[in-house]
Every structure is written in C-alpha cells, then in structure tokens.
N, C-alpha and C positions, 0 to 999 in steps of 0.2 A: 460110321458104317451103318446102313439101316439093315433092319433085319428082314426076314423072309416077308413079302407081299408089301415092302416099302414101309412096314412100322419103324418109328423113331421112339425111344424112351428117352425121357429126361427126368432127372434125379434134381430135385430142389431141396436145398437145406436153410434152414434160418439157425445159424449158429449161436450158442448162449453157453454159460459156464454152468448153468443150473438146468435149464431143459433146452435141448436142442430138438427143433423140428426138422421133420423130412416130408415129403411128398413127391409122388412119381406119377408122372403122366404118360399115357402111351399116345402116339400121333399117327394115325392112319390118312395120308392124304393132307387134308388141311383140317382134319378132324381130331381135337385133343379128348381124350378121355381118362378118368381117374383110375389108376392101378392100385396105388396104396397111399397111405399117410398115417403119421404118427409122432411120436417123440422118444427121446432118450432121457429119462428122467434121472438126474444126475444129483439129486439134492440129498440124496442119504450117502453120499461119498463126501467125507470132511476134506480130503487131499485133493487139491486141484489138481496135481498132475495125475492123478488117477482119473479124474474127469477127463483129461484131455486125452488119456489112453483109449477109454471107454469111447469118446467121438470117433476117435480114429479106427478102433476097430468095429463098431456098429456101422459106419460109414462104409468099409470095406466090405462087411455082410451084407450090406445093401446092395452094393455094386455087385457082388458075387452071386447074389441070388436073382436079381433083376437083369443084370446086364445092361444098364444104361449106355446112351451114345454120348451123353453129355452130364455136366454138373453145373447148375445154375446156384447162385449161393447170394444170399443177401450181405451186402458190405455193412460193416458195422457204421452205425450213426456216431456223430462226434458229439460226447457229452462234458460234462464238469469233472468228473470223476476219474482220475488217471488209471486207479486200481481196477475198476471196472473195466474200462477200455482196454487196458492190457489183458485182462482174462478174456474178453470177448474177442480180441485178436488171436488169442491163442487158440479158442475155440475154432474159430475160422479156419485156422492154421492147419490144425487137426484133420478137419474134413477136407480141405483142399489137399492136404499132404496124401490122404486116402485115395483120391481121384487121380492125382498125378502118378501115384504107386500103381494105380492099374491103367495109366496112360489115357485117361480121360480129360477131355478138354474142359477147361474151366470157365465160366462165363459170371461176372460179378455186375450185380444191380444194386443201386442204391434203394433204400426203402421208398423213397419218393418217386422214383421210376415205376417200382412195382406197384404202389397204390394207383399211380395213373394209368398204368396199362390195365390193369384190374377192373377199376372204377370209373376211369376217367377224371379223378380227381386226386391231385397228390398229396392233398390234406386228409384224406379219409381215414376213418378210425381203422382199427384191427378188425373190429365187429362188423363193419361196412365191407370190408375186403372178404371176410369169411362169408357173408351172406351171398356177394355177387359169386364167388367161387361156386356155392352150393348151387346158384341159379345156372352158371355157365358149363359146370361139369355134371351136372345132374344127380347130386348126391343129397343124402338126408342124413345126418349124425347128430344129435342134439348135444353129445359129449365131447364134441370136437374141442381139442386145445388149440387156443390162437396161434402157438409157435408153429403147430402143424400146418394150419392154413397160410401163415406167413410162409411156409417154406413151399408149400403148393402154388402158392402166388409168384414165388421167384422161378419155378419150373414153367408156368403160364405165362409169364412176363418173357421168358427166354423164348418161348414158342413164337409168341406174337412179335419180338424184336427181331426173330431169325427169318421172319416172313417177307420183312422190308426189304427193298433192295438196298444194297451198300450206300448211305446217305453220304454222297461227298466224294467216297472212296479216299479218304485223308487229304482232299484237296484244302487249300488255303484260301482260295479265291474262284469266283467263277470263271475266270479267264484259264485258270489252271486246270479245273474240270473240264471245261470245253477242249482244251489241247490234250488232254490226257483221253478223252472220249470224243474226239472229232469224228470217228467212224459211226458214231451212235447219234451224234448231235445235227441238225441241220442249220445251218447259217444263212 
C-alpha cells in the first residue's frame, strides 16, 4: 500500500551475524531517494542468540518508525564454512521474521543480482556498489559502512526489479506465454 502522494518506502537489509546493514529508500513516481541507512553492530554481543534477538528487534523498530511497504533482503551466498552459513541464515531469518510479523512482503535478491542492478556488473566490488549508490541517490558520507550500502543496494535493486513487467509470468515456453497472453500478443 502506497503512502499519501503515491510514496512507496522500501527497506533493504544485508543480514550478518556480526554486522547487519539497513537502508531505506522512498520512491515518488519513478524517483528513488535515500531516507536512512546504517548498521546494527552486534560485535559486542558474545551470545549468538542475543544477536538474533537484536536483529529481530531492531528490524521491527525500523519498520515501526518508517512504515515501509516492502522488505528487500540480500540472500546468503554459498560459502565453504557451514557454521558461518548457519549463522548468516539465522540472521536473515530474524529480519525476515520481523517483516512477516508486521505483514510486509519480503523479496530476496542474490548478491550478484544486486551488483548487476546497481553497477551493471555482477562481479562488482562492495566499494564500486557504494560509489554508484552515492551517485544514484545523491548522498555523501565518507564513513559509510559497506554493510549499510549493501542493504541500500538491495532496496534499490528491488525498486528496479519491480519496475519491470513480469517477465514470462511463470511460462515455460513462448507458446505458453502467447497462449496466456493472447489478448496482448499480435499473431
């Protein structure tokens, strides 16, 4: 549901078990702008389960403060360390649970997709993504933590992806697409 004047707010989250980044954008018409970005710094908490609780509570606080319409979250990448993957999955689950608790729709994007949406290159570095975001959203902050810009990238990626028409609409072939969209396709 859009706010007054057609405003749409997207919350982006880059989940992490030691640092979780967040970024919020406002979209008016087809123009995104930065609302806020930052991190939940969890490094001082020794207990992993307390970190999960903080991610849940802080995500709820952001939702209650900014009233976003959607949550865009970075999907975990596949690494070799199983314990790290489990912790990352739990962090992601905490943020997703907070969104679902407040009835927000959740959209997940692979890191490569986010980088591609922001820079045009799926292999871009975190620093390149941050520089491009600063340019696209016209903000300047030299002390920005890359986890925060990664989260902002997820939000902007979601905005870009939601502007595209539903590609294929779940069709497995061109024939199926044409059959389902015969009123829109000239033969």
